[in-house]
Every structure is written in C-alpha cells, then in structure tokens.
C-alpha positions as CSV (number, residue, x, y, z in Angstrom):
1,M,-66.2,41.8,39.1
2,H,-68.5,41.5,36.3
3,V,-69.4,44.4,33.9
4,K,-73.2,44.1,32.8
5,V,-73.7,45.1,28.6
6,N,-76.7,47.3,27.6
7,L,-78.5,45.2,25.3
8,R,-78.7,48.2,22.5
9,D,-75.1,47.8,22.6
10,G,-74.6,44.5,22.3
11,R,-75.8,40.4,22.5
12,C,-74.2,37.3,22.6
13,R,-73.1,36.4,18.7
14,S,-74.3,33.1,19.6
15,C,-77.6,32.9,21.1
16,G,-78.8,36.9,21.1
17,G,-78.4,37.2,24.5
18,A,-77.2,39.8,27.3
19,L,-73.6,39.9,27.7
20,V,-71.4,40.5,30.7
21,I,-67.7,41.2,30.4
22,V,-65.7,39.1,33.4
23,A,-62.1,40.9,32.2
24,A,-60.0,42.8,29.6
25,D,-56.4,43.5,29.3
26,D,-53.8,46.5,27.1
27,A,-55.8,45.1,24.0
28,T,-59.2,42.3,24.8
29,M,-62.3,42.5,26.6
30,T,-63.6,38.9,27.4
31,V,-67.4,38.7,27.5
32,E,-69.4,35.6,28.6
33,C,-73.3,35.3,27.8
34,A,-75.6,35.2,30.4
35,N,-77.7,33.0,29.1
36,D,-76.9,29.8,31.3
37,Q,-78.3,27.2,28.2
38,C,-75.9,28.9,26.3
39,A,-72.8,30.2,28.4
40,D,-70.7,31.3,25.0
41,S,-67.8,33.1,26.1
42,Y,-65.3,35.0,23.5
43,D,-62.7,38.2,23.3
44,V,-63.8,41.3,21.4
45,E,-61.7,44.5,21.0
46,P,-62.5,47.5,23.3
47,D,-64.5,49.2,21.2
48,A,-67.0,46.4,20.2
49,F,-69.7,47.8,21.8
50,H,-69.5,51.1,19.8
51,D,-68.8,53.3,22.2
52,G,-65.4,54.2,21.6
53,A,-64.2,52.5,24.4
54,M,-65.2,54.9,26.6
55,V,-67.5,53.2,28.6
56,Y,-67.5,49.8,29.1
57,Y,-63.3,48.9,28.9
58,P,-62.3,51.9,31.4
59,A,-65.1,50.6,33.7
60,V,-64.1,46.8,33.4
61,L,-60.3,47.9,33.9
62,A,-61.0,50.0,36.9
63,A,-63.4,47.1,38.7
64,Q,-60.1,45.1,37.8
65,M,-57.8,47.1,39.7
66,E,-60.4,47.5,42.6
67,A,-60.4,44.1,42.7
68,N,-56.7,43.3,42.8
69,D,-56.2,46.3,45.4
70,E,-58.7,44.0,47.6
71,D,-56.5,40.8,47.7
C-alpha cells in the first residue's frame, strides 16, 4: 500500500525527490523518499501537503483498511 505525493504538493526534505506515503495513524503519516539513493523516511502531520488533510490522509487510511480486509 503506497500513496504517491504529487511533486507540486511535496518533496523529500533531504534530496527534493518524490515522496510516497507508506502508513498513517490517528496523528501522522509516514513518508518515504522514492529516490533509491536517498530512501529517507520520516513522519509528517496529516496536513503536511497543504490539502486540509482531505486528499492524501483519507486515501492512505482507506488503502490501509482495504489491505487489512484482504488479510
């Protein structure tokens, strides 16, 4: 389960590369850099991409729920 972040919305704070959201909980989302040479990983708040927590946060939560249903 991965949700890609549009480059216009956010980039890796270490290298400026693309980000992928790999997990979320009730307070944070975990992002990873898609650049294999960087591969930085860190937590951000649900509104980190200035979307009012209305685009990425619900998408990653829904993806997690679907993944759990498949198990």
